[in-house]
A tleap script that builds the chain and sets N, CA, C and O, in Angstrom:
source leaprc.protein.ff14SB
mol = sequence {
  NMET ASN MET GLN GLU ASN ALA ARG LEU ILE
  LEU GLY LEU ARG ALA LYS GLY TRP THR ASP
  THR GLU ILE ASN ASP LEU VAL LEU TRP ILE
  GLU THR GLY ASN GLU LYS TYR ASN PRO GLU
  LYS LYS GLU GLU LYS PRO HIE GLU GLU ARG
  CLYS
}
set mol.1.N position { 0.839 -1.212 0.014 }
set mol.1.CA position { -0.002 -0.021 0.002 }
set mol.1.C position { 0.930 1.194 -0.009 }
set mol.1.O position { 1.881 1.256 0.770 }
set mol.2.N position { 0.640 2.209 -0.941 }
set mol.2.CA position { 1.515 3.334 -0.974 }
set mol.2.C position { 0.898 4.448 0.007 }
set mol.2.O position { -0.140 4.265 0.644 }
set mol.3.N position { 1.637 5.580 0.048 }
set mol.3.CA position { 1.257 6.620 0.984 }
set mol.3.C position { -0.060 7.224 0.643 }
set mol.3.O position { -0.778 7.627 1.559 }
set mol.4.N position { -0.442 7.323 -0.617 }
set mol.4.CA position { -1.679 7.883 -0.988 }
set mol.4.C position { -2.830 7.029 -0.580 }
set mol.4.O position { -3.877 7.528 -0.169 }
set mol.5.N position { -2.637 5.697 -0.695 }
set mol.5.CA position { -3.685 4.739 -0.246 }
set mol.5.C position { -3.792 4.809 1.222 }
set mol.5.O position { -4.907 4.811 1.745 }
set mol.6.N position { -2.691 4.867 1.941 }
set mol.6.CA position { -2.700 5.013 3.437 }
set mol.6.C position { -3.452 6.214 3.876 }
set mol.6.O position { -4.243 6.147 4.817 }
set mol.7.N position { -3.239 7.259 3.251 }
set mol.7.CA position { -3.881 8.561 3.545 }
set mol.7.C position { -5.431 8.454 3.402 }
set mol.7.O position { -6.208 8.887 4.252 }
set mol.8.N position { -5.812 7.829 2.233 }
set mol.8.CA position { -7.220 7.654 1.936 }
set mol.8.C position { -7.851 6.692 2.971 }
set mol.8.O position { -9.010 6.906 3.325 }
set mol.9.N position { -7.192 5.696 3.453 }
set mol.9.CA position { -7.651 4.767 4.440 }
set mol.9.C position { -7.853 5.516 5.763 }
set mol.9.O position { -8.901 5.363 6.390 }
set mol.10.N position { -6.915 6.290 6.183 }
set mol.10.CA position { -7.060 7.114 7.390 }
set mol.10.C position { -8.161 8.073 7.331 }
set mol.10.O position { -8.964 8.185 8.257 }
set mol.11.N position { -8.215 8.787 6.226 }
set mol.11.CA position { -9.317 9.771 6.144 }
set mol.11.C position { -10.716 9.107 6.147 }
set mol.11.O position { -11.683 9.613 6.716 }
set mol.12.N position { -10.751 7.927 5.465 }
set mol.12.CA position { -12.056 7.185 5.419 }
set mol.12.C position { -12.441 6.744 6.810 }
set mol.12.O position { -13.613 6.854 7.169 }
set mol.13.N position { -11.506 6.244 7.624 }
set mol.13.CA position { -11.762 5.772 8.957 }
set mol.13.C position { -12.202 6.872 9.871 }
set mol.13.O position { -13.122 6.736 10.678 }
set mol.14.N position { -11.458 8.039 9.701 }
set mol.14.CA position { -11.953 9.271 10.494 }
set mol.14.C position { -13.313 9.672 10.163 }
set mol.14.O position { -14.099 10.019 11.044 }
set mol.15.N position { -13.633 9.636 8.884 }
set mol.15.CA position { -15.065 9.988 8.462 }
set mol.15.C position { -16.037 9.027 9.056 }
set mol.15.O position { -17.194 9.377 9.285 }
set mol.16.N position { -15.597 7.807 9.315 }
set mol.16.CA position { -16.521 6.843 9.936 }
set mol.16.C position { -16.612 6.949 11.405 }
set mol.16.O position { -17.367 6.218 12.046 }
set mol.17.N position { -15.809 7.904 11.989 }
set mol.17.CA position { -15.895 8.193 13.415 }
set mol.17.C position { -14.723 7.537 14.245 }
set mol.17.O position { -14.753 7.617 15.473 }
set mol.18.N position { -13.774 6.941 13.649 }
set mol.18.CA position { -12.663 6.320 14.283 }
set mol.18.C position { -11.829 7.310 14.953 }
set mol.18.O position { -11.627 8.360 14.343 }
set mol.19.N position { -11.298 7.146 16.133 }
set mol.19.CA position { -10.364 8.015 16.782 }
set mol.19.C position { -8.886 7.734 16.175 }
set mol.19.O position { -8.620 6.709 15.546 }
set mol.20.N position { -8.004 8.722 16.429 }
set mol.20.CA position { -6.673 8.456 15.906 }
set mol.20.C position { -6.058 7.306 16.599 }
set mol.20.O position { -5.322 6.567 15.944 }
set mol.21.N position { -6.272 7.076 17.823 }
set mol.21.CA position { -5.758 5.948 18.604 }
set mol.21.C position { -6.244 4.594 17.997 }
set mol.21.O position { -5.469 3.657 17.809 }
set mol.22.N position { -7.533 4.550 17.710 }
set mol.22.CA position { -8.097 3.377 17.059 }
set mol.22.C position { -7.509 3.125 15.659 }
set mol.22.O position { -7.310 1.968 15.287 }
set mol.23.N position { -7.236 4.145 14.900 }
set mol.23.CA position { -6.548 4.042 13.648 }
set mol.23.C position { -5.110 3.580 13.748 }
set mol.23.O position { -4.678 2.679 13.030 }
set mol.24.N position { -4.382 4.205 14.642 }
set mol.24.CA position { -3.043 3.751 14.908 }
set mol.24.C position { -2.932 2.295 15.348 }
set mol.24.O position { -2.066 1.552 14.887 }
set mol.25.N position { -3.845 1.900 16.266 }
set mol.25.CA position { -3.849 0.503 16.731 }
set mol.25.C position { -4.183 -0.459 15.548 }
set mol.25.O position { -3.590 -1.532 15.441 }
set mol.26.N position { -5.087 -0.085 14.713 }
set mol.26.CA position { -5.319 -0.979 13.523 }
set mol.26.C position { -4.116 -1.089 12.688 }
set mol.26.O position { -3.756 -2.213 12.338 }
set mol.27.N position { -3.447 -0.040 12.326 }
set mol.27.CA position { -2.276 -0.122 11.524 }
set mol.27.C position { -1.158 -0.945 12.232 }
set mol.27.O position { -0.497 -1.770 11.602 }
set mol.28.N position { -0.968 -0.707 13.521 }
set mol.28.CA position { -0.021 -1.547 14.285 }
set mol.28.C position { -0.344 -3.071 14.261 }
set mol.28.O position { 0.531 -3.926 14.128 }
set mol.29.N position { -1.641 -3.334 14.398 }
set mol.29.CA position { -2.075 -4.817 14.393 }
set mol.29.C position { -1.784 -5.355 12.990 }
set mol.29.O position { -1.272 -6.468 12.867 }
set mol.30.N position { -2.097 -4.593 11.912 }
set mol.30.CA position { -1.908 -5.128 10.554 }
set mol.30.C position { -0.364 -5.372 10.322 }
set mol.30.O position { 0.021 -6.377 9.725 }
set mol.31.N position { 0.492 -4.437 10.803 }
set mol.31.CA position { 1.934 -4.601 10.516 }
set mol.31.C position { 2.608 -5.626 11.440 }
set mol.31.O position { 3.520 -6.345 11.031 }
set mol.32.N position { 2.151 -5.674 12.658 }
set mol.32.CA position { 2.881 -6.565 13.636 }
set mol.32.C position { 2.204 -7.853 13.982 }
set mol.32.O position { 2.863 -8.813 14.380 }
set mol.33.N position { 0.899 -7.898 13.841 }
set mol.33.CA position { 0.135 -9.071 14.164 }
set mol.33.C position { -0.035 -9.167 15.681 }
set mol.33.O position { -0.614 -10.152 16.140 }
set mol.34.N position { 0.418 -8.239 16.463 }
set mol.34.CA position { 0.279 -8.234 17.911 }
set mol.34.C position { -1.127 -8.158 18.332 }
set mol.34.O position { -1.755 -7.139 18.042 }
set mol.35.N position { -1.698 -9.105 18.977 }
set mol.35.CA position { -3.088 -9.138 19.386 }
set mol.35.C position { -3.523 -7.999 20.309 }
set mol.35.O position { -4.712 -7.691 20.397 }
set mol.36.N position { -2.538 -7.357 21.016 }
set mol.36.CA position { -2.962 -6.231 21.879 }
set mol.36.C position { -3.456 -5.041 21.064 }
set mol.36.O position { -4.129 -4.166 21.608 }
set mol.37.N position { -3.132 -4.987 19.752 }
set mol.37.CA position { -3.647 -3.921 18.918 }
set mol.37.C position { -4.788 -4.279 18.073 }
set mol.37.O position { -5.262 -3.463 17.282 }
set mol.38.N position { -5.304 -5.608 18.222 }
set mol.38.CA position { -6.478 -6.030 17.423 }
set mol.38.C position { -7.722 -5.212 17.786 }
set mol.38.O position { -8.131 -5.140 18.945 }
set mol.39.N position { -8.310 -4.594 16.743 }
set mol.39.CA position { -9.514 -3.747 17.037 }
set mol.39.C position { -10.574 -4.627 17.525 }
set mol.39.O position { -10.685 -5.781 17.112 }
set mol.40.N position { -11.396 -4.084 18.441 }
set mol.40.CA position { -12.551 -4.737 19.058 }
set mol.40.C position { -13.800 -4.330 18.171 }
set mol.40.O position { -13.900 -3.201 17.691 }
set mol.41.N position { -14.672 -5.248 18.001 }
set mol.41.CA position { -15.877 -4.984 17.252 }
set mol.41.C position { -16.715 -3.977 17.858 }
set mol.41.O position { -16.995 -4.096 19.051 }
set mol.42.N position { -17.178 -2.939 17.146 }
set mol.42.CA position { -18.055 -1.929 17.675 }
set mol.42.C position { -19.443 -2.257 17.264 }
set mol.42.O position { -19.697 -2.960 16.286 }
set mol.43.N position { -20.377 -1.698 18.083 }
set mol.43.CA position { -21.778 -1.823 17.665 }
set mol.43.C position { -22.012 -0.917 16.516 }
set mol.43.O position { -21.600 0.243 16.530 }
set mol.44.N position { -22.656 -1.417 15.535 }
set mol.44.CA position { -22.927 -0.597 14.320 }
set mol.44.C position { -24.220 0.116 14.598 }
set mol.44.O position { -25.144 -0.413 15.216 }
set mol.45.N position { -24.252 1.400 14.093 }
set mol.45.CA position { -25.472 2.256 14.148 }
set mol.45.C position { -26.301 1.867 12.905 }
set mol.45.O position { -25.756 1.557 11.845 }
set mol.46.N position { -27.585 1.893 13.067 }
set mol.46.CA position { -28.402 1.557 11.899 }
set mol.46.C position { -28.242 2.671 10.837 }
set mol.46.O position { -28.194 3.857 11.161 }
set mol.47.N position { -28.166 2.270 9.638 }
set mol.47.CA position { -28.018 3.227 8.489 }
set mol.47.C position { -29.273 4.049 8.360 }
set mol.47.O position { -30.388 3.536 8.459 }
set mol.48.N position { -29.074 5.354 8.133 }
set mol.48.CA position { -30.170 6.252 7.848 }
set mol.48.C position { -30.620 6.082 6.461 }
set mol.48.O position { -29.791 5.880 5.574 }
set mol.49.N position { -31.897 6.150 6.211 }
set mol.49.CA position { -32.445 5.995 4.911 }
set mol.49.C position { -32.090 7.194 4.082 }
set mol.49.O position { -32.303 8.315 4.546 }
set mol.50.N position { -31.570 7.044 2.899 }
set mol.50.CA position { -31.220 8.132 2.025 }
set mol.50.C position { -32.469 8.502 1.193 }
set mol.50.O position { -33.284 7.685 0.763 }
set mol.51.N position { -32.512 9.852 1.022 }
set mol.51.CA position { -33.674 10.403 0.204 }
set mol.51.C position { -33.225 10.729 -1.104 }
set mol.51.O position { -34.012 11.192 -1.929 }
savepdb mol mol.pdb
quit
């Protein structure tokens, strides 16, 4: 993944409401495989109906 793709991923996760700590932990988990960084499942909010 190049830097442009990384930036888009981070911006997309921020837009979804992820905190910078959650994003950093996800990246660390992907790179290291260390389970202490494994993201925990969040409850999803119901999608609003688009008009």
